[in-house]
Structures are given as structure tokens and as C-alpha cells.
C-alpha positions in Angstrom: -55.9 -17.9 52.0 -56.9 -21.4 51.1 -55.2 -23.0 48.1 -57.4 -23.7 45.1 -58.7 -27.2 44.9 -57.7 -29.3 41.9 -61.3 -29.5 40.6 -61.6 -25.7 40.9 -58.4 -25.3 39.0 -59.9 -27.4 36.1 -63.0 -25.3 36.2 -60.9 -22.1 35.9 -58.9 -23.6 33.0 -62.0 -24.7 31.2 -63.4 -21.2 31.3 -60.4 -19.8 29.4 -60.8 -19.3 25.6 -57.2 -20.3 24.9 -56.0 -23.9 24.9 -53.9 -24.8 27.9 -52.0 -27.9 28.9 -49.4 -28.6 31.5 -46.6 -31.3 31.4 -44.3 -32.8 34.0 -40.5 -32.9 33.8 -40.7 -35.8 31.2 -43.2 -33.8 29.1 -46.1 -36.0 29.8 -49.4 -34.1 29.8 -50.9 -33.6 33.3 -53.8 -31.3 32.5 -55.7 -30.4 29.3 -58.5 -27.8 29.2 -61.7 -27.7 27.2 -60.4 -25.2 24.6 -57.4 -27.5 24.0 -59.8 -30.3 23.3 -61.7 -28.2 20.8 -58.5 -27.0 18.9 -56.6 -30.3 18.8 -59.5 -32.6 18.5 -58.2 -34.8 21.4 -60.2 -35.3 24.5 -58.8 -34.8 28.0 -58.9 -38.5 28.6 -56.9 -39.2 25.4 -54.3 -36.5 26.1 -53.5 -36.8 29.9 -50.6 -39.1 30.5 -49.2 -39.0 26.9 -46.2 -37.1 25.7 -47.0 -33.6 24.6 -45.7 -34.2 21.0 -48.1 -37.1 20.5 -51.1 -34.8 21.1 -49.9 -31.3 20.3 -48.3 -32.1 16.9 -46.7 -28.8 16.1 -44.5 -27.9 13.1 -41.6 -27.0 15.5 -41.6 -30.3 17.3 -39.2 -31.8 14.8 -36.8 -28.9 15.2 -36.7 -27.5 18.7 -39.6 -27.9 21.0 -40.5 -24.5 22.5 -41.8 -26.0 25.8 -38.7 -28.1 26.2 -36.5 -25.1 25.6 -38.5 -23.1 28.2 -38.2 -25.9 30.8 -34.4 -26.1 30.2 -33.6 -22.4 30.3 -36.5 -21.1 32.4 -37.1 -18.4 29.8 -40.8 -18.1 28.6 -41.6 -17.9 25.0 -44.5 -15.6 23.9 -46.8 -15.6 20.9 -44.9 -17.8 18.4 -46.9 -18.7 15.2 -46.8 -22.4 14.4 -49.0 -25.0 12.7 -50.4 -28.1 14.4 -52.0 -31.3 13.0 -55.2 -32.0 14.8 -56.8 -35.4 15.5 -58.5 -35.4 12.1 -55.2 -34.8 10.3 -56.0 -31.2 9.5 -53.5 -28.3 9.7 -54.4 -25.6 12.2 -52.5 -22.3 12.5 -52.0 -21.4 16.2 -50.0 -19.0 18.3 -48.3 -20.5 21.3 -46.7 -19.2 24.5 -44.8 -21.3 27.1 -43.7 -20.9 30.7 -41.9 -23.1 33.3 -43.8 -24.5 36.3 -41.8 -24.2 39.5 -42.5 -25.4 43.1 -42.4 -23.0 46.0 -38.7 -23.3 46.3 -38.1 -22.5 42.6 -37.4 -26.0 41.5 -38.7 -27.1 38.1 -41.9 -29.2 38.1 -42.7 -29.1 34.4 -44.1 -26.5 32.0 -47.3 -24.9 30.7 -48.2 -24.1 27.2 -51.1 -21.9 26.1 -52.3 -21.6 22.5 -55.0 -19.9 20.4 -56.5 -20.8 17.1 -55.6 -18.5 14.3 -57.8 -20.1 11.7 -60.2 -17.1 11.5 -57.3 -14.6 11.4 -55.6 -16.6 8.7 -58.8 -16.9 6.7 -59.4 -13.2 6.9 -55.8 -12.5 5.9 -56.3 -14.7 2.8 -59.5 -13.0 1.9 -57.9 -9.6 2.1 -54.8 -10.8 0.2 -56.9 -12.4 -2.5 -58.5 -9.1 -3.3 -55.1 -7.9 -4.5 -53.7 -11.1 -6.0 -54.0 -12.1 -9.6 -52.4 -15.5 -10.3 -49.0 -14.9 -8.6 -49.1 -11.1 -9.1 -49.8 -8.9 -6.1 -51.0 -5.3 -6.5 -53.7 -2.9 -5.4 -52.4 -0.2 -7.8 -55.2 1.2 -10.1 -53.1 0.7 -13.3 -52.3 -2.9 -12.3 -56.0 -3.7 -11.5 -56.9 -2.4 -15.0 -54.1 -4.6 -16.4 -55.6 -7.6 -14.6 -59.0 -6.9 -16.1 -57.4 -6.6 -19.6 -55.6 -9.9 -19.1 -58.9 -11.6 -18.4 -60.2 -10.5 -21.8 -57.0 -11.1 -23.7 -56.4 -14.6 -22.3 -59.6 -16.0 -24.0 -58.2 -15.2 -27.5 -55.2 -16.6 -29.3 -53.9 -13.1 -30.2 -50.1 -12.4 -30.0 -49.3 -10.3 -26.9 -46.4 -7.9 -26.3 -45.5 -7.4 -22.6 -43.3 -4.4 -21.9 -41.7 -3.1 -18.7 -38.4 -2.6 -17.0 -36.4 -5.6 -15.8 -37.8 -7.0 -12.6 -41.3 -5.8 -13.0 -42.8 -9.3 -13.5 -43.2 -9.7 -17.2 -42.9 -13.5 -17.0 -45.4 -13.6 -14.2 -47.9 -11.7 -16.4 -47.2 -14.1 -19.4 -47.9 -17.0 -17.1 -51.2 -15.5 -15.9 -52.3 -15.1 -19.6 -51.4 -18.7 -20.3 -53.1 -20.1 -17.3 -56.3 -18.3 -18.0 -56.3 -19.2 -21.7 -57.9 -22.2 -23.6 -54.3 -23.4 -23.9 -53.8 -23.8 -20.2 -53.5 -27.6 -20.4 -50.6 -27.2 -22.8 -47.1 -26.2 -21.9 -45.7 -22.7 -21.3 -42.2 -22.7 -22.8 -39.9 -19.7 -22.3 -36.8 -18.8 -24.3 -34.6 -15.8 -23.3 -33.6 -14.3 -26.6 -31.0 -12.1 -25.1 -29.1 -14.9 -23.3 -28.1 -16.9 -26.4 -26.0 -16.2 -29.5 -27.7 -16.4 -32.9 -26.6 -19.9 -33.8 -27.8 -21.4 -30.5 -31.0 -19.4 -30.4 -31.9 -20.5 -33.9 -31.6 -24.2 -33.0 -33.3 -23.6 -29.6 -36.3 -22.0 -31.3 -36.7 -24.2 -34.4 -34.8 -27.4 -33.6 -32.9 -29.4 -36.2 -33.0 -32.7 -38.1 -30.4 -35.4 -37.9 -27.6 -34.7 -40.3 -28.3 -30.9 -40.4 -24.7 -30.4 -39.3 -21.7 -32.5 -38.2 -22.8 -33.1 -34.6 -26.5 -33.5 -35.3 -26.7 -37.3 -34.7 -30.5 -37.3 -34.2 -33.5 -35.0 -34.4 -33.8 -32.3 -31.7 -37.2 -30.6 -31.3 -37.0 -26.8 -30.7 -39.0 -24.7 -28.3 -41.7 -24.2 -31.0 -42.3 -27.9 -31.2 -42.2 -28.4 -27.4 -44.7 -25.6 -27.0 -47.2 -27.3 -29.3 -50.7 -26.8 -28.0 -49.5 -24.2 -25.5 -47.7 -20.9 -25.3 -44.2 -19.7 -26.3 -42.8 -16.8 -24.4 -40.1 -14.9 -26.3 -38.4 -13.0 -23.5 -36.2 -9.9 -24.5 -37.4 -10.2 -28.1 -35.7 -6.9 -28.8 -32.3 -8.6 -28.8 -32.8 -11.0 -31.7 -30.9 -10.5 -34.9 -32.4 -9.3 -38.2 -32.0 -12.9 -39.7 -34.0 -14.5 -36.9 -36.5 -11.6 -37.1 -37.3 -12.8 -40.7 -37.8 -16.4 -39.6 -40.0 -15.4 -36.7 -42.1 -13.2 -38.9 -42.9 -16.3 -41.0 -44.0 -18.2 -37.9 -46.4 -15.3 -37.0 -47.7 -14.9 -40.6 -48.0 -18.4 -41.9 -48.0 -20.4 -38.6 -45.3 -22.6 -40.0 -41.5 -23.0 -39.5 -38.7 -25.2 -40.7 -36.3 -26.9 -38.4 -32.6 -26.7 -39.5 -32.1 -29.4 -42.2 -35.8 -30.0 -42.7 -37.2 -30.4 -46.3 -40.8 -29.5 -45.4 -42.4 -26.9 -43.1 -44.1 -27.9 -39.8 -47.2 -26.4 -38.2 -46.6 -23.9 -35.4 -49.6 -24.6 -33.1 -48.5 -22.1 -30.4 -49.6 -18.8 -29.0 -46.8 -16.2 -29.0 -46.2 -13.9 -26.1 -43.2 -11.5 -26.5 -41.6 -9.5 -23.7 -39.1 -6.8 -23.6 -37.7 -4.0 -21.5 -36.7 -2.0 -24.6 -38.6 0.5 -26.6 -39.3 -1.5 -29.8 -40.8 1.5 -31.6 -37.5 3.3 -31.1 -35.6 0.3 -32.4 -37.9 0.3 -35.5 -37.1 3.9 -36.1 -33.3 3.2 -36.0 -33.7 0.1 -38.3 -32.7 -2.4 -35.6 -36.1 -4.0 -35.5 -38.3 -4.9 -38.4 -41.4 -2.8 -38.6 -43.5 -5.6 -40.0 -42.5 -7.9 -37.2 -43.2 -5.1 -34.6 -46.8 -4.8 -35.8 -47.2 -8.6 -35.8 -46.3 -9.0 -32.2 -47.9 -5.7 -31.1 -51.5 -6.9 -31.5 -52.2 -6.4 -27.8 -49.7 -4.4 -25.7 -49.5 -4.7 -21.9 -47.2 -2.4 -20.0 -46.1 -3.2 -16.4 -45.3 0.0 -14.4 -42.1 0.1 -12.4 -42.3 -0.4 -8.6 -41.5 3.3 -8.1 -44.8 4.1 -9.8 -46.8 1.7 -7.6 -45.4 2.3 -4.2 -48.7 1.5 -2.5 -47.9 -2.2 -3.3 -44.7 -2.2 -1.3 -46.3 -3.2 2.1 -48.3 -6.0 0.3 -45.2 -7.3 -1.4 -43.1 -7.1 1.8 -45.7 -9.2 3.6 -45.8 -11.7 0.8 -42.0 -12.1 0.7 -41.8 -12.3 4.5 -44.2 -15.3 4.4 -42.1 -16.9 1.6 -38.8 -16.5 3.4 -40.2 -17.4 6.8 -41.1 -20.8 5.3 -37.9 -21.2 3.4 -35.6 -20.1 6.3 -37.8 -21.5 9.2 -38.2 -18.1 10.7 -41.1 -16.4 12.5 -40.8 -12.8 11.4 -44.2 -11.1 11.8 -43.6 -7.4 11.2 -41.4 -4.7 9.9 -40.3 -1.7 12.0 -42.0 1.5 10.9 -38.7 3.2 10.2 -37.7 0.3 8.0 -41.0 0.6 6.1 -40.3 4.3 5.7 -36.9 3.5 4.1 -38.5 0.9 1.8 -41.2 3.3 0.7 -38.6 6.0 0.0 -36.4 3.9 -2.2 -36.7 4.1 -6.0 -36.0 0.4 -6.8 -34.0 0.5 -10.1 -34.2 -3.4 -9.9 -38.0 -3.2 -9.3 -39.8 -6.1 -7.5 -36.8 -8.4 -7.9 -34.7 -5.9 -5.9 -37.4 -5.6 -3.2 -37.5 -9.3 -2.8 -33.7 -9.5 -2.5 -33.9 -6.8 0.3 -36.5 -8.8 2.2 -34.5 -12.0 1.8 -31.4 -10.3 3.1 -33.2 -8.8 6.1 -34.9 -12.1 6.9 -31.6 -13.9 7.0 -30.1 -11.4 9.4 -33.2 -11.1 11.6 -33.2 -13.4 14.6 -36.3 -12.0 16.3 -39.9 -11.4 15.2 -39.4 -8.0 13.7 -37.1 -6.6 10.9 -35.2 -3.6 12.2 -33.1 -1.0 10.5 -29.8 -3.0 11.2 -31.1 -5.9 9.1 -31.3 -3.9 5.9 -28.6 -4.1 3.2 -25.7 -1.6 3.7 -26.6 0.6 0.8 -30.1 1.3 2.2 -28.7 2.0 5.7 -26.1 4.3 4.2 -28.7 6.1 2.2 -30.7 6.7 5.4 -27.7 8.0 7.2 -26.9 10.4 4.3 -30.4 11.6 3.9 -31.4 11.6 7.5 -34.5 9.6 6.8 -37.1 10.0 9.5 -37.6 7.6 12.4 -41.2 6.9 13.1 -42.8 5.8 16.3 -43.0 2.1 16.8 -46.8 2.0 17.7 -48.2 3.5 14.4 -51.0 1.7 12.7 -50.9 1.1 8.9 -53.2 4.1 8.3 -51.1 6.3 10.7 -47.9 5.2 8.9 -49.4 6.1 5.5 -50.5 9.5 6.9 -47.0 10.2 8.3 -45.2 9.2 5.1 -47.6 11.2 2.9 -47.2 14.3 5.2 -43.4 14.0 4.9 -43.6 13.7 1.1 -45.8 16.8 0.9 -43.5 18.7 3.3 -40.5 17.9 1.0 -42.3 19.7 -1.8 -43.7 22.6 0.3 -47.2 21.0 0.1 -47.2 21.3 -3.7 -49.7 18.5 -4.7 -48.6 18.3 -8.3 -44.9 17.9 -7.5 -45.7 15.5 -4.6 -47.9 13.3 -6.9 -45.2 13.2 -9.6 -42.6 12.0 -7.0 -45.0 9.4 -5.7 -46.0 8.3 -9.2 -49.8 8.9 -8.7 -52.3 11.3 -10.2 -52.8 14.6 -8.3 -56.5 13.8 -7.9 -55.5 10.5 -6.3 -53.3 12.4 -3.9 -56.0 14.8 -3.1 -58.5 12.0 -2.2 -55.9 10.4 0.1 -55.3 13.7 1.8 -59.0 14.1 2.4 -59.3 10.5 3.7 -56.4 10.9 6.0 -57.4 14.4 7.1 -54.2 16.0 5.9 -54.1 19.7 5.3 -51.2 22.2 4.8 -50.0 23.8 8.1 -51.4 27.3 8.7 -49.0 30.1 7.8 -49.3 31.5 11.4 -48.3 28.2 12.9 -44.8 28.6 14.3 -44.0 25.0 13.6 -44.8 25.3 9.9 
């Protein structure tokens, strides 16, 4: 069989949809196909003879060149996601693979790199993601979507808002969303954690003080109310403030004025107040620990964030979001989560809510050295829980819909296919469960089925 002529080789390379270039042992480009020209913006004439990093300007070039590593070790690298800077200075997401080039005796001649443009894939991913993203909050849960719609309406007013929910559910994120969609968006958003400071410090932090108000007050210090002028003040964990401060705060809400410590005249409070708490303020009112008049002043609009165990359909979305975040922070290329890992994550109740899920993903991403998070990368308490509960191991090749079907079938099986009990455990309405069963073609096993 005759060897392929060089010009025929170029014709073959130009017919390939993926970009391809080859380099010699010094990593100078020796061939460059048509798709490589399109993706990088460099012509073949501009590329051939130059060092590969001068043309294929990838995000990993400054760390460890994949092609150089392949040429040194002989080990190919497959489908790694990176970003390149094209000739126009634009960032282009690509997936690269590398292989060594050897002569007939197995001696190294150079290397070959193939790459494909992921711009369309990334654009589609962003479109899908944006459907379930509100500011920095990610959710496709029906209650959360209704909450997003309410925030759009509430943000336009200057009404005081009370945000409730367990710790770690994202109360500060929701407050930020309200601020950034309000007419006060150009002003500051100032936060004070009422539960983190003793009374004396909290009072000066909120209201500020005038020079001479006490021994060490050498000069005026503006409080958070003054710093939030024209913007929004978030009072986090408002249920922890003392009765004395509750009285002072009530005046701010009623009269829109306040007095710094040592002041002789009131100052205008040009702020919108958002209060947040994980406590049941109505219960605190009934026991006398929280003023009823203050409660009704801050409870003009109440927004309640559900715990993560009540919105488990958001877990895959949040895992993907946190993986992208920690890939960037830790310079990793983790692209997926093993199905059995997702099963463990879906089964967990998350007493720490979204903050706990993020910590789990961060822990796993630090331990993971490949492209997929496996069971061994989970924190010990989750691995121990699986061993104790004999959590199921699912096949590796399941699609997202198949995974959802499998997990739903297991949940139904644990409750003997009682839809009401299963829906309560999953935190969804029975009618929602029924619609999902119909969509996924899930039906109880027949009584005469020996496997039932």
C-alpha cells in the first residue's frame, strides 16, 4: 500500500470538523488544518513554524501544557475543557485531546492536538441555566419560582421586607436580589448581623456616635444606618436583638429618624429595611421576647425560603453550579458526578441547607484528581451513612431522566408505593409526584410479579 502524499494528508485534515495541529519536538507547529484556522482565527501561513503557545493560547499554557506533558510521558490526554484566546482577543471554550507522534521505530517526532469549539454547547448551557437563575439564586422549585415572581413585585416598592428561613437557605442572597432590583440599586447594601454582636457594640454599629459620647469617642463615627443612606440595610438575625434596641429600631421604622449616641438632634434614616431571621418571630412575640408592634412593622411583606430538603429537585443544578465555581478556584476539570454519588446527595436531608451542600462539593472537588466525583471523594459522614443504610449503587451510564426515574422508584418502594407518604418524604405535593410518575412511566409492580 502506497503511503499517503503530504498534500493528500492536508486534504484529509481539512475535511475534519475538529481543529488539528501537529508540532515537532521543539513544539513548533508543522501542520494546521482548516477548522483550526476557523476556531483560532490564525491562518495556516501565520501558524506553521511558530511555537504552539503563540497561536493556541490556552488557559493551561501558563500552568502545564497538555501537549508537552503528552510528548514527555507518551500518555495521551482526552477531552479536557480549556479556554483559548483567539486572534481577535476573544475567549473561546474548547475541548482538547493530545497524542504523541512517533516514527516507525517508536521514537518521538512531536505531538498532535485536536480541539473542538464548545461555544454553542456553552451558550446552550447558559440558556438552560438562566431559566432557573434569579440574581445569584438557582432553583427550578415551584415555590422558589413563585418567590422570584414576588420579589420582582416587592422590589419596586420601598416596603419593609421580612425574610425567614433556616440557616443556610440563602436569606442574604434573597435580600441582595431585592436590593439590586429596587430603585435603590445604585445605593449601598449594608448588612449587620444582629446575633453576632453584644448590645453595646450593636447599638453603636447601627446608630453610630458623636465625638465625646463616651471616653474613647475621639471623633464622629457613622453607623450602618448612615452608611446605608440611599440604599438598603439588612438586619440579619433580627430575632436576637434586645428589648432596648427593639424600641430604638421601632422609631426608625415609624418616624424614619434615629439619633446617634451623644447626638442632640435626630437624623433622617433614608434607608429601606430588610430583616432576616431563622427564628419564629410570632412565637417570640407570644412569649414576650419580641415586641408585637415591631413585629408588625417589619412584617409588611414576608418571604419564606424553603429548606433544601423541601426542594431536592434543585440539588443537581446546585451541584453543577458549585462544581463550576470550585473548578475555577482550584484549577480542576471535574465535569460530572457519579450516579451513586448523586443518589447519596439526593437522599441526604441537609440540616445545613445549601451552605452544607456547597461544603460537600468543595470537599469532593479538593479530593478529586480526575474528571468525575466518585463515592470515595465524599466527606466521611456521608460515606458512613451510605454504608450503614446500604444506599443503592446505580449504573454509570444513566441519563439524568433515567436517574430521576430510578431515584423516584426507590423512594416509592421505601413507602410501599404510597404516594402520600412518598411525597411527604420528598417535600412535594402528591399531585406533583403523580405527574412525575406519569411522565417517567412509573407504575406500582403487579401483585403477581415475583420480583415485587
